[in-house]
C-alpha angles and dihedrals in degrees: 000000000000124000115256111233101207121053120252128204130208118194118185126193131219109341098180093189097315089125097148093055094043095047092048087059090051092051091047092053092046091053089059098039122021093184089076137142119195128200129180121204137192126012107358098173128056119256095264115044115203135173087259090057093051090048091050090051092050092050092046089051090064091063094056118114097201143014119286128196119214120202096215124193117227095255093054092042088056090049088057092052089252092287113174093213143353116227119333098302110042115081127181122218114198136176126009111314145107139254134189120226125224087261091057094251110152110227121188117197137186110191100186114113106230108177091168140354097273090102112076107217102151094117094055089050096045093047093053107033101088094046090051092047091058089090133037108269108230098179131016116200118189131169090219133050122248121253114255097006089139093058112125094016141068111288112225121233108263095023116160119240094234138209132283095221094053090051089051092052092050091048094054098041099043093206120199088222131024123187129186131168126247115181097222107013133074113189133163112204124214109266114265129213121240095205140055108256098222102035110031140056117262114272132185116286116237122231110204115200125185109204123205126226125266113271093007114174095243092053091236119170111278101171123058117195119183147155112245115246138142103217119150125241125219092211093061123132133216117275110288090216108071118197093247089061088073104024103085096042096047093045092054091050094047093044092054091053096047093044090055087063099034094054101028114127094191109043094173119129104258103196092172098055093073135007106235113230115225110183089162137342107267125186093260092050090059096043118100090204105051113098092226096051119111085224094058111113107212094187090071094061113110103172143352117209121242095256091052092235100112140030134194116224136178109255114246108235090005123195087239131009096264096043102135137178136229106214131177115242092220123054106272119162097216147342093258092067096053121133116238087257093053090045090057094047090048095049090047091052093042088054091053092048094048092048092049094054090044087053090056092045102260137117123223135228115196124195139168124193109199110187118130084337119158102186129040113250124171113195114222112197119176119212138179111277088229091071098051091104092057096052102083096040089050091047092057092041089060093042093052092048093064122103092224109070109234131173128218117216114209109219114232121242108281094021122119135196088254094055095044094047097040096111098024130086107186127115119264150178113231117193128180122193130207091255089064093252113140129198132190121201114194110223114209096155136062089220093082105114114252090216095050094117092049091046090054095047093043092052115120089249093060121024096346092217104132091161089065099061093099109061094207089065087057099054114127130201117269091252091054091046090052091050091050092046094048090050094051094041093051090051097043094046090049090050098050097040 
C-alpha cells in the first residue's frame, strides 16, 4: 500500500455502542489512505454501560488498523473509570483542549455535552480561550451544536437549537472546519466568512458539518471523510454569530468581576470562602495578572479605567516604591496586537499617569518586554527630572555592552508601536523616555536579559540603585504593599477627579 501524501480526516458521529460497524468504516478508510486521522463525536457508549459493553469495546479495539480519537463527554468518561485509552489504538479526549495530528493539523475539542444553556461553563471557556487562540484552529470538534449556526442559510429539518457557549468558542477560534453530532441529521452548511468584507482582512472561511449517528433510521450520513484544505468558497455567507449576540452577556459577566475588585473593601485573598476548582492548569490560572487567577493579588490594584480594559497596579518588587504597572484586564499577549479601541484606551490612561507623576514632580520611563509573554504589562518607573538627560546615553551603553549585537530603532515623530509592528511578529523591547523619544529593540534571541529595563534604570547615572536590579530583593510584606498602594491610590484618584 502506498503512502498518501496529503492528510485525510475521518469524523464519525454518535456510535452508541455500535463499535463493530463504526470500526469497520475506520478500517476501510485506512485501507485506502494510510495518512489518516480519525475522530469520534457525540455519544460513543450505549445508554447503559455494563462490564460486557466494556469487554466488547476492548475486543473490538483489537480489530482496528489505526489509532482513533474519541471526544468523550464527562459522563461517559466516568463510566469508563476515567481511563485515558483502551488498548493501543483507542484514545479518549476530554475537556476543552487541543491536540495536533501527525500531519500537524491543530484540532480543538470540547467534549462536554451541552444540549442547552442550563449548564454554566463560562469559567471553563474563559480560562481556556486565550491559550487555544494562540494557534490557528484547523478543526473544531464539539459534542453540541452552536447556537444560531443556521442563521443566514436554510435550516435543515430536525436541526438542534444549539448552545451559546459553543457559538462563542467558534466565533473566537474561527476554525476552518467545525463538526458537531446530531443523532438523525447530516447537514453541511454553506461556508461562512469570519471577517467583514469591507472593513477587515480576509480570514479563513468556516465549514460547519452536522454528522448523523451510526445506524440512524433515516440512513443519513454518519461518517465524513475528507482531504484537509482551506480553499475559499464563493457561495459563503456572513458569520452567523454577530458581535451583538455576545456583547451584552459578556459585558455583564466581566463587569461583575471587575466591580468585585473596584468596590471591594477587603481585598485580601480569602482562601477559605470558596474552594477553587482546578480541573486543569489553564493559561489564566497560571497568570499573575489575570483577574480570575488564584495568583492574582487584588491588594495591589490602584485603579481600573472607565471602559474596564486596563488597570493600574503597584509593581511587586518594584524598582522604586512608586513603580507601577499598566495591565490589560483581558488576556492580551502584547501591546503591538492592540485593537484601535484598546490603543485609544491605553493612550488615555498613559496620559493620566504621566500627568500625575509630573504633578508630584517626577518624570516617567515606560517599557514593555515582549518575549514569550502571555499578558500585556507596561512597566511605569518614575525618575528624578534631573537625570532625564542621562537616560538615552545609558540605554545605549547597556545595549552596546551585550554580547549579542542588537539594534534599537528610534520611532519617528507620530509613529507608534502599533504602526511599526503592524506587519511584524517578532518579540521586542519597547521603551519610551520622558522626552517623548521611543525606541524599539527587535528580540530574536532568548539571551536578552530579562532585567534589562531594571539594569538601565538602576544604573548610577539614573537611579543609582544597583541593589534593586533583581526584583525579588525588593519584595515587601503585604502590609507594606497595601500601605504603598493606598498612598498612591489616594493621590492618583484625587489628581484625576
